[in-house]
LOKESE-134644 format. One record per atom (N, C-alpha, C): atom name; x negated, y negated, z negated. Coordinates in nm, 2 decimals. Example, Ala and Ser with C-alpha at 12.3 -4.5 7.8 and 13.67 -1.06 7.14 Angstrom:
<atoms>
ATOM   a      px      py      pz
ATOM   N   -1.32    0.57   -0.78
ATOM  CA   -1.23    0.45   -0.78
ATOM   C   -1.32    0.33   -0.78
ATOM   N   -1.28    0.22   -0.71
ATOM  CA   -1.37    0.11   -0.71
ATOM   C   -1.29    0.00   -0.79
</atoms>
This chain:
<atoms>
ATOM   a      px      py      pz
ATOM   N  -14.26   -0.98  -29.14
ATOM  CA  -14.38   -0.92  -29.02
ATOM   C  -14.29   -0.92  -28.89
ATOM   N  -14.14   -0.85  -28.89
ATOM  CA  -14.07   -0.86  -28.74
ATOM   C  -14.02   -0.98  -28.70
ATOM   N  -14.00   -1.09  -28.77
ATOM  CA  -13.95   -1.19  -28.79
ATOM   C  -14.07   -1.25  -28.67
ATOM   N  -14.18   -1.30  -28.72
ATOM  CA  -14.32   -1.34  -28.64
ATOM   C  -14.27   -1.26  -28.52
ATOM   N  -14.31   -1.10  -28.51
ATOM  CA  -14.33   -1.04  -28.37
ATOM   C  -14.23   -1.07  -28.31
ATOM   N  -14.07   -1.10  -28.35
ATOM  CA  -13.97   -1.15  -28.25
ATOM   C  -14.02   -1.31  -28.19
ATOM   N  -14.07   -1.37  -28.31
ATOM  CA  -14.06   -1.51  -28.22
ATOM   C  -14.19   -1.52  -28.17
ATOM   N  -14.29   -1.39  -28.08
ATOM  CA  -14.40   -1.41  -28.06
ATOM   C  -14.35   -1.37  -27.96
ATOM   N  -14.31   -1.28  -27.96
ATOM  CA  -14.21   -1.27  -27.79
ATOM   C  -14.14   -1.34  -27.74
ATOM   N  -14.04   -1.40  -27.79
ATOM  CA  -13.94   -1.50  -27.80
ATOM   C  -14.03   -1.67  -27.70
ATOM   N  -14.15   -1.72  -27.73
ATOM  CA  -14.27   -1.75  -27.70
ATOM   C  -14.31   -1.75  -27.57
ATOM   N  -14.32   -1.60  -27.54
ATOM  CA  -14.32   -1.57  -27.42
ATOM   C  -14.45   -1.45  -27.43
ATOM   N  -14.50   -1.42  -27.54
ATOM  CA  -14.60   -1.37  -27.60
ATOM   C  -14.64   -1.30  -27.52
ATOM   N  -14.70   -1.23  -27.48
ATOM  CA  -14.68   -1.08  -27.58
ATOM   C  -14.80   -1.08  -27.66
ATOM   N  -14.79   -1.00  -27.77
ATOM  CA  -14.85   -1.01  -27.89
ATOM   C  -14.98   -0.94  -27.85
ATOM   N  -15.14   -0.93  -27.86
ATOM  CA  -15.22   -0.87  -27.80
ATOM   C  -15.24   -0.74  -27.97
ATOM   N  -15.28   -0.67  -27.95
ATOM  CA  -15.36   -0.49  -28.03
ATOM   C  -15.46   -0.44  -27.95
ATOM   N  -15.55   -0.45  -28.00
ATOM  CA  -15.70   -0.44  -28.00
ATOM   C  -15.66   -0.27  -28.00
ATOM   N  -15.72   -0.22  -27.91
ATOM  CA  -15.69   -0.06  -27.97
ATOM   C  -15.81   -0.05  -28.02
ATOM   N  -15.90   -0.12  -28.07
ATOM  CA  -15.96   -0.05  -28.22
ATOM   C  -15.88   -0.09  -28.33
ATOM   N  -15.78   -0.19  -28.30
ATOM  CA  -15.69   -0.18  -28.41
ATOM   C  -15.60   -0.09  -28.46
ATOM   N  -15.56   -0.06  -28.32
ATOM  CA  -15.46    0.05  -28.33
ATOM   C  -15.53    0.17  -28.39
ATOM   N  -15.63    0.26  -28.32
ATOM  CA  -15.66    0.34  -28.43
ATOM   C  -15.67    0.33  -28.54
ATOM   N  -15.69    0.23  -28.59
ATOM  CA  -15.72    0.22  -28.75
ATOM   C  -15.62    0.16  -28.80
ATOM   N  -15.46    0.18  -28.73
ATOM  CA  -15.32    0.21  -28.78
ATOM   C  -15.26    0.29  -28.75
ATOM   N  -15.28    0.34  -28.69
ATOM  CA  -15.13    0.42  -28.59
ATOM   C  -15.16    0.65  -28.71
ATOM   N  -15.03    0.63  -28.76
ATOM  CA  -14.97    0.75  -28.79
ATOM   C  -14.85    0.82  -28.75
ATOM   N  -14.83    0.77  -28.57
ATOM  CA  -14.75    0.81  -28.51
ATOM   C  -14.57    0.82  -28.60
ATOM   N  -14.59    0.67  -28.68
ATOM  CA  -14.50    0.63  -28.72
ATOM   C  -14.37    0.58  -28.60
ATOM   N  -14.23    0.55  -28.64
ATOM  CA  -14.13    0.54  -28.56
ATOM   C  -14.14    0.32  -28.61
ATOM   N  -14.16    0.30  -28.73
ATOM  CA  -14.19    0.14  -28.73
ATOM   C  -14.26    0.13  -28.65
ATOM   N  -14.40    0.19  -28.63
ATOM  CA  -14.50    0.14  -28.59
ATOM   C  -14.45    0.14  -28.42
ATOM   N  -14.40    0.20  -28.40
ATOM  CA  -14.39    0.29  -28.22
ATOM   C  -14.31    0.13  -28.21
ATOM   N  -14.19    0.11  -28.30
ATOM  CA  -14.11   -0.04  -28.25
ATOM   C  -14.25   -0.12  -28.24
ATOM   N  -14.31   -0.18  -28.33
ATOM  CA  -14.40   -0.29  -28.35
ATOM   C  -14.44   -0.27  -28.23
ATOM   N  -14.47   -0.21  -28.13
ATOM  CA  -14.57   -0.18  -28.06
ATOM   C  -14.49   -0.22  -27.90
ATOM   N  -14.38   -0.18  -27.94
ATOM  CA  -14.27   -0.21  -27.82
ATOM   C  -14.27   -0.39  -27.75
ATOM   N  -14.37   -0.45  -27.62
ATOM  CA  -14.34   -0.52  -27.60
ATOM   C  -14.50   -0.59  -27.59
ATOM   N  -14.57   -0.55  -27.70
ATOM  CA  -14.71   -0.55  -27.72
ATOM   C  -14.83   -0.53  -27.58
ATOM   N  -14.93   -0.55  -27.57
ATOM  CA  -15.04   -0.56  -27.48
ATOM   C  -15.12   -0.48  -27.55
ATOM   N  -15.17   -0.39  -27.54
ATOM  CA  -15.28   -0.28  -27.65
ATOM   C  -15.41   -0.32  -27.55
ATOM   N  -15.50   -0.39  -27.61
ATOM  CA  -15.64   -0.46  -27.52
ATOM   C  -15.75   -0.32  -27.51
ATOM   N  -15.78   -0.29  -27.45
ATOM  CA  -15.91   -0.18  -27.45
ATOM   C  -16.05   -0.30  -27.47
ATOM   N  -16.12   -0.16  -27.51
ATOM  CA  -16.23   -0.20  -27.59
ATOM   C  -16.36   -0.21  -27.52
ATOM   N  -16.38   -0.28  -27.46
ATOM  CA  -16.51   -0.28  -27.27
ATOM   C  -16.61   -0.31  -27.39
ATOM   N  -16.72   -0.29  -27.26
ATOM  CA  -16.88   -0.30  -27.35
ATOM   C  -16.83   -0.46  -27.37
ATOM   N  -16.83   -0.50  -27.27
ATOM  CA  -16.86   -0.67  -27.34
ATOM   C  -16.81   -0.75  -27.44
ATOM   N  -16.66   -0.70  -27.45
ATOM  CA  -16.59   -0.71  -27.57
ATOM   C  -16.71   -0.61  -27.69
ATOM   N  -16.71   -0.51  -27.69
ATOM  CA  -16.81   -0.45  -27.80
ATOM   C  -16.87   -0.53  -27.81
ATOM   N  -17.02   -0.63  -27.73
ATOM  CA  -17.13   -0.68  -27.76
ATOM   C  -17.08   -0.80  -27.81
ATOM   N  -17.01   -0.83  -27.74
ATOM  CA  -16.97   -0.94  -27.80
ATOM   C  -16.87   -0.92  -27.96
ATOM   N  -16.84   -0.90  -28.00
ATOM  CA  -16.81   -0.84  -28.14
ATOM   C  -16.94   -0.82  -28.20
ATOM   N  -16.97   -0.70  -28.15
ATOM  CA  -17.11   -0.69  -28.27
ATOM   C  -17.18   -0.86  -28.26
ATOM   N  -17.24   -0.90  -28.20
ATOM  CA  -17.30   -1.00  -28.24
ATOM   C  -17.18   -1.12  -28.35
ATOM   N  -17.03   -1.10  -28.35
ATOM  CA  -16.98   -1.15  -28.46
ATOM   C  -17.05   -1.11  -28.59
ATOM   N  -17.01   -0.98  -28.61
ATOM  CA  -17.11   -0.87  -28.69
ATOM   C  -17.22   -0.94  -28.76
ATOM   N  -17.36   -0.97  -28.67
ATOM  CA  -17.47   -0.98  -28.68
ATOM   C  -17.44   -1.14  -28.73
ATOM   N  -17.39   -1.23  -28.73
ATOM  CA  -17.45   -1.33  -28.74
ATOM   C  -17.28   -1.39  -28.88
ATOM   N  -17.21   -1.28  -28.94
ATOM  CA  -17.14   -1.26  -29.05
ATOM   C  -17.23   -1.23  -29.16
ATOM   N  -17.16   -1.34  -29.27
ATOM  CA  -17.25   -1.36  -29.40
ATOM   C  -17.20   -1.25  -29.50
ATOM   N  -17.12   -1.14  -29.47
ATOM  CA  -17.11   -1.08  -29.56
ATOM   C  -16.98   -0.97  -29.45
ATOM   N  -17.01   -0.84  -29.49
ATOM  CA  -17.01   -0.72  -29.48
ATOM   C  -16.90   -0.69  -29.48
ATOM   N  -16.83   -0.66  -29.29
ATOM  CA  -16.70   -0.62  -29.27
ATOM   C  -16.69   -0.50  -29.20
ATOM   N  -16.59   -0.50  -29.20
ATOM  CA  -16.51   -0.36  -29.09
ATOM   C  -16.61   -0.44  -28.91
ATOM   N  -16.62   -0.35  -28.78
ATOM  CA  -16.58   -0.32  -28.70
ATOM   C  -16.46   -0.36  -28.64
ATOM   N  -16.41   -0.29  -28.69
ATOM  CA  -16.23   -0.33  -28.61
ATOM   C  -16.19   -0.47  -28.64
ATOM   N  -16.27   -0.49  -28.76
ATOM  CA  -16.21   -0.66  -28.83
ATOM   C  -16.27   -0.76  -28.69
ATOM   N  -16.40   -0.69  -28.67
ATOM  CA  -16.48   -0.80  -28.62
ATOM   C  -16.40   -0.78  -28.45
ATOM   N  -16.37   -0.66  -28.37
ATOM  CA  -16.30   -0.64  -28.26
ATOM   C  -16.17   -0.76  -28.26
ATOM   N  -16.11   -0.71  -28.39
ATOM  CA  -15.95   -0.80  -28.36
ATOM   C  -16.02   -0.97  -28.35
ATOM   N  -16.12   -1.05  -28.43
ATOM  CA  -16.18   -1.12  -28.42
ATOM   C  -16.18   -1.17  -28.27
ATOM   N  -16.28   -1.11  -28.21
ATOM  CA  -16.37   -1.15  -28.09
ATOM   C  -16.27   -1.20  -28.03
ATOM   N  -16.14   -1.09  -27.99
ATOM  CA  -16.05   -1.11  -27.90
ATOM   C  -15.97   -1.25  -27.95
ATOM   N  -15.90   -1.25  -28.06
ATOM  CA  -15.86   -1.38  -28.07
ATOM   C  -15.92   -1.49  -28.04
ATOM   N  -16.08   -1.53  -28.07
ATOM  CA  -16.09   -1.61  -28.06
ATOM   C  -16.16   -1.62  -27.90
ATOM   N  -16.21   -1.55  -27.85
ATOM  CA  -16.21   -1.52  -27.70
ATOM   C  -16.01   -1.57  -27.61
ATOM   N  -15.94   -1.55  -27.73
ATOM  CA  -15.80   -1.59  -27.59
ATOM   C  -15.74   -1.68  -27.69
ATOM   N  -15.79   -1.79  -27.81
ATOM  CA  -15.69   -1.88  -27.85
ATOM   C  -15.59   -1.78  -27.93
ATOM   N  -15.56   -1.68  -27.95
ATOM  CA  -15.50   -1.64  -28.04
ATOM   C  -15.50   -1.63  -28.22
ATOM   N  -15.38   -1.65  -28.31
ATOM  CA  -15.39   -1.60  -28.40
ATOM   C  -15.43   -1.45  -28.46
ATOM   N  -15.48   -1.45  -28.56
ATOM  CA  -15.50   -1.33  -28.63
ATOM   C  -15.37   -1.32  -28.73
ATOM   N  -15.34   -1.21  -28.76
ATOM  CA  -15.18   -1.14  -28.82
ATOM   C  -15.29   -1.02  -28.98
ATOM   N  -15.34   -1.12  -29.01
ATOM  CA  -15.40   -0.98  -29.09
ATOM   C  -15.34   -1.00  -29.29
ATOM   N  -15.39   -0.88  -29.38
ATOM  CA  -15.36   -0.92  -29.54
ATOM   C  -15.55   -0.92  -29.58
ATOM   N  -15.59   -0.96  -29.45
ATOM  CA  -15.76   -0.95  -29.54
ATOM   C  -15.81   -1.04  -29.51
ATOM   N  -15.80   -1.19  -29.50
ATOM  CA  -15.80   -1.33  -29.45
ATOM   C  -15.98   -1.33  -29.48
ATOM   N  -16.00   -1.30  -29.59
ATOM  CA  -16.13   -1.36  -29.57
ATOM   C  -16.22   -1.28  -29.46
ATOM   N  -16.22   -1.14  -29.48
ATOM  CA  -16.32   -1.12  -29.38
ATOM   C  -16.28   -1.19  -29.25
ATOM   N  -16.13   -1.26  -29.18
ATOM  CA  -16.19   -1.34  -29.07
ATOM   C  -16.17   -1.46  -29.09
ATOM   N  -16.21   -1.49  -29.21
ATOM  CA  -16.33   -1.68  -29.22
ATOM   C  -16.39   -1.63  -29.25
ATOM   N  -16.47   -1.54  -29.29
ATOM  CA  -16.61   -1.53  -29.25
ATOM   C  -16.74   -1.45  -29.13
ATOM   N  -16.58   -1.42  -29.02
ATOM  CA  -16.65   -1.40  -28.90
ATOM   C  -16.61   -1.52  -28.78
ATOM   N  -16.53   -1.60  -28.82
ATOM  CA  -16.53   -1.72  -28.73
ATOM   C  -16.63   -1.84  -28.80
ATOM   N  -16.65   -1.83  -28.99
ATOM  CA  -16.76   -1.94  -29.00
ATOM   C  -16.90   -1.85  -28.95
ATOM   N  -16.90   -1.79  -28.90
ATOM  CA  -17.07   -1.74  -28.88
ATOM   C  -17.07   -1.81  -28.71
ATOM   N  -16.95   -1.77  -28.65
ATOM  CA  -17.06   -1.85  -28.51
ATOM   C  -16.91   -2.01  -28.50
ATOM   N  -16.98   -2.06  -28.62
ATOM  CA  -16.86   -2.21  -28.63
ATOM   C  -16.73   -2.22  -28.53
ATOM   N  -16.65   -2.17  -28.60
ATOM  CA  -16.52   -2.17  -28.45
ATOM   C  -16.40   -2.15  -28.56
ATOM   N  -16.30   -2.23  -28.55
ATOM  CA  -16.18   -2.22  -28.58
ATOM   C  -16.10   -2.12  -28.54
ATOM   N  -16.04   -1.97  -28.65
ATOM  CA  -15.94   -1.91  -28.62
ATOM   C  -15.84   -1.90  -28.65
ATOM   N  -15.68   -1.96  -28.64
ATOM  CA  -15.55   -1.94  -28.69
ATOM   C  -15.56   -1.78  -28.76
ATOM   N  -15.50   -1.84  -28.87
ATOM  CA  -15.48   -1.67  -28.95
ATOM   C  -15.29   -1.72  -28.99
ATOM   N  -15.29   -1.65  -29.00
ATOM  CA  -15.14   -1.61  -29.07
ATOM   C  -15.15   -1.44  -29.16
ATOM   N  -15.10   -1.48  -29.27
ATOM  CA  -15.16   -1.38  -29.39
ATOM   C  -14.99   -1.31  -29.39
ATOM   N  -14.97   -1.15  -29.42
ATOM  CA  -14.92   -1.07  -29.42
ATOM   C  -14.96   -1.00  -29.51
</atoms>
């Protein structure tokens, strides 16, 4: 994970972290604080929330709203998603017939 983070920063990053994903993962650990160094925390505004809701509406499987917000931002920015839950992101992207680059961790 650290190597991927470093490569992203070296390529001109910065990595994007949706605020909803931060809520889901933040527990105040030093390692997480280090991982967020150099990242952009993307706020969840109304337009992005509605777009994520549309992804959920078109998804064939039940997934968390956080995954939908992460997917929405990645599709909008043409970013890859780094996840341990590939199937949710594949289902979200398939629901809107879009290709999404997914990096498994």
